[in-house]
N, C-alpha and C positions, 0 to 999 in steps of 0.2 A: 504494500500500500504506500502511496506517495506520502511523504512526511510534510509537515507544515512548511518547512524550509528545506526543500530537496536540494541535492548537490548540484553544482554547476555542470553544464554540458562539457566542460573542458576536463572533467575528471578522467584522465587517460594515463595508464601506467607509462612511465618514461621508457623510451626505447622500443616500445611494442608497436606492432602494426606493420603494414607493408610500405614499400618505398612510395614517395609522393609521385602521383601520375601526372601526365601532361595531356593537353588536348589531343595530341597526335595519337595517344594510346586509347582514347575513349570515344565511345559513341560512333554512329555512322559517320565515316570520313572525318573523325576527330572534330565533331560539331562544336561551334562556338558556345552553345549552351552547356555542353558537357564540360568544356574547359572552364567556363565561368563558374559552374557548380563546384568543380574541384578547387578552384582558387578560393572561393568563399569558405568552403568547409575547412581547407587547410589553414586559412587565416583564423578561423574560429578556434583552432586548437590553442592559440596564444591570446585570444581576445574574447573569451566566452562571456566576460562581463557585459558585452554588448548584446548578448542573446541568452539570458538565463532561462531556466526551465519555468513552465507556467506554474503559478502559485508560489513562487520563490520570493516574492516581494519585488520583482523586477519585470512583471509581465508586460507593462507598457513598453519597456525597452525591447522585449522580445518581439512584440507586435510591430513596433517602429522599425526594427531591423528587417522583418519580413516585408513590410511595405516598401522600404527603401530598395531592397533587391528587386521587388516587382516593378517599381518605377523605372528601373534600369532595364530589366529584361524579365518578362513574366514567365517565360519558360524556365529560366534559371531559378526563379523564385519557387516554381513548382517542385523542382528537384531539391532545393535547399529546404523547403518546408517539409518534404518527406524525410530528409535526413534528421532534421531537428525534432520532428514528431517521433521518429524511431528512438532517438536518444531519450526523449521524455517518457515514452512507453516503457523502455527498458528500466529506467530509473523508478518509475511508479510501480512496476511489477517485480522489483527487487532483483533485477538481473545485473550482470556485469556491464559496465559502461562501454561505449564504443571507444576504439583506440585510433590514434593517428594513423592515417593511411587507409582507413575503412570509409566507405561511402555507402550509406544505408538508404533504403527505400521502405515504404509501407505499401504493400500490395493487398488491399482489402476490399476492392470493388467486387460486388457479387451480383452482376446482371443475370437475367434469365439464362439458364444453361446448366450443364452438369458441374462445372467448376472443378475445384480441387478436392480430392479425398485424401485423408490421412489414415495410415494403417500402422498399427503397432506390431512390430516384428520382434524376433528374439534379439536383434541387434539394436533396437530402438525404433523410432518413428521414421516413416518414409512418406513422401507426397507424390501423387500421380494425378494427371489431368491437365486442364487448360485454365490459365488465369488471364483475365483480360485487363487492359488498361494498366500495364506495368511500367510506370514512368521510370526512366533511367535504366531501362532493361539492358542496354549495352554498356552502361557506365558504372552502375552501383555494384559494389563487391558483395554486399549482404542485403537481405530483405527480411522484413517481418511480413508474414503471409497468413491470411485466414484460410482455413480448410475445414471440411466436414469430417468428423470422426464418428465412430459408433456412439459415443456418449454426447455428441453435440459439436458445436462450432468451437474451434480452438485457434489460437495464434501460435505460429512457429517461426523460428529464426532459421534462415538457410543461407548458405553461400551461393552466389549466382554464377552464371557463365563467365562473368567478368572477374571473378575473385582470384583466378590464377593468371589473368592477363590473356587468356586464350580460350575460345570456346571449344568444347569437345565435339565429337561427331554428332550431328543432329539425329542420327539413328540410335545413339547409345544412351545410357543413363545420364541424367543431369537435367538442368533447366535451360531451355533454348528459346530465344526470341524467334517468333514465327515471321519469316519475311513477308512483307506486303500487308501486314495487319495494322500499320499506322500510316495511312496515306494522307494524313491530315495536313491542311494548310495552316489553320490556327493551331497554336501550341505544337507545331511540328518539332521544335527543339526539345520538347519534354520527352521525346523518344519513348512513347507509351504503347508498344505493340502487345499482342498476346504473347504469353510465354508458356511453352509446353514443358511440363514436369514429368519426368520418367524416373521413378524410384529414387527420388532425391532425399538424402538424409536430412532430417529436420530435428530441431531441438524445441520442445514445447516451451512456451513463454506464458506462465500463469495457468490457471485452471480453465475449465470449460466456460465459455462466454466471458472470461475475465477482461478481454479486450473491450467489449461493449459496456460492461458493468462499471468499469473504473471511472471516477470523476473526470480524469484527464481526457476521456473520449470527447466530451463536450468542450473542454477547454481547447483541445486541438482543432475542433471545428471552427472556433472563433479565430484561431490563427490562420486558417485558410481564408477567412473573410478579410483578414489584414492584407493578404496577398491580393485579393480582388480589389480592395480599395487602392492599393498602390498602383495596380494596373489601370484603374479608372483615372487616377491622377496623371498617369503617363499619357493617356488618351487626351485628357483635357489640355495638355501643354500647348498644342497647336492653336487652340481657341484663345488661350491667354496671350500667346504671342501675337495673334491677329488683333486682339483687342488693344494691345499696347501699341501697335503700329498705326492704327487708323481709328478715327472717330466715326462710329456707326451705331445708331440707336439699337438696331436689332442685334448686332453682335454683342453690344453691352448687355442687352437683356438676357441673351443666352449665357453670357459669362457670369452674370449675377445669379442666374438660376443654378448653373453648375457649381459655382462657389458655395451657394447655400446648401446644396445637397452633399457636397464633399465635406463641408464643415460639420454638418449634422452627423454624418456617418463617422467622421473622425472622433467627434465628441462621444458618441455612443460606444465606439470601440475603446476609447480611453476609460470610460466608466466600466465597461465590461472587464477590462484588465484589472482595475482597482477592486472590483467585486471578486474576481478570481483570487487575487492575492489575499483578500480578507477571509475567504472561505475555500481554500484549495481542496479540501476533502468533501466539499458539497454537503456539509452538515445541514444546510437549510433546504436542500433539495431543489435548488433553483437553477442548476447548471444547464439542464436540457432546455428549459424555458429561455434562459439567457442566450444560449447558442442559436436557437431557432429564430429569436427576435433579431439578433445582430446579423445573422446570415441573410435573413429576408430583407432587412433594411439595406444592407450593403449591396445585395443583388439588385434591388430596385434602383439604387443609386447608379450602379454600373450601367443598367439599361437606359436610364435617363441621360447619363453622360454620353454614351455612344450615340443616342438619338440626337441630342442637342448639338454636340460637336459636329456631327454630320450635316445637320440642317444649317448650322452657322457657317461652316467652312466649305461646303459643297464637296464635289468629287476630287478637287485638286490635291489635297493632302493624301487621300487614299490612292491616287494614281501616281503621284510624283514624289512622295516622301516615304521611302521604304520603311523607315523606323516607325512612323505613325501607322502605316498600313499594317505592319506586323503587330504593333501593340493593339490595334483595334481588333484584328482577327484573333489574336491570342486571348484577349479579354472575353470576346463573344463565346469562345469555346470553354475557357476555364470556369466562367461563372455558371456554366451549366451543371457544375457539381452541386449547385442549389437545385433542388428537385421541384421547383415551382409550386404548383398547387398542392402537391403531395406534402411538401414541407409546411406550407401554410395550413393545411388540414391538420397536420400533427401539432402545430402551434395552437390552432383553435381548440383542439381536443384538450390540451393541457389547461388552457384558459377556462374552458367550460367545466372541466373537472375540478377547478379550484386549486390546482397545483401552483406552487411558486409564490411570488410576492403579492399577487392580486392587483397589480397596477392596471389601471384602466377600467376597473369594475366598481 
């Protein structure tokens, strides 16, 4: 269980881990996102005060760090968020911390389909099946993966195809990214293909359903929203630049509306961080309600920013500014981790049931 003041993400035994990797070693054709991910994670080893664990008293700094990466590159932020979330999960569930030279992911998406199965053998657990949306599949050396076992859904730690610097034969045991399963334009740099698991040795992390039952599950969901918000701020940049260059009533109106939405979302995110620090173990039972509210508000903010920036600036930035076009496409994809009406229905159910702080009733 996570302590009230959990340890820093920099808690790594000296001298352990693999050699630092470079962009040339990582991802499809040494992608820029993979290289940026590695640089950030390696810097974190000596600067973790900038990104403490959620509930440690520095959650605002954690969310600010995630937003800052997202403002620079949302695909990199997706990979960094996965690594930092894995570090938080391992700490909360009482596992050994990540070490320098490891690059972690959390592969927990469970869309319709057979997914992964976990089998206990005489030599330990093994995983078989197909896992979808595995961000950093060619880059990360380790992953936390959800799988179905006879006794329920469990979380496991595995070494990936990238852990030894070279993928084994796609026909043999191991976990192998499936070619052609991530043809995305938006969030292309997140490298999120399907991964095929064949008799992959796995270490259980926590008990059955521990991944979902822990308070940090909801705290981590707010961290994802911090990335979305940073992405929205990146998209808004061209609008602010246009407003600064020319006096135009309609541009100013869109700029004011976007600023209002971003300011409100940032204020709510800051409040959520303070509430997480005040109640890291969710003794008040408000973590789920908080996460659903923050994620819904930030998702709506992202949608309005994308719409207003497009209406105010026209097609020009999307057609002639590669950085803006990529930021807009990335945000449109990433924010779909919010499940729209499904998540709003879940929020409404909590409110109707009387869970949480009762605000608005």
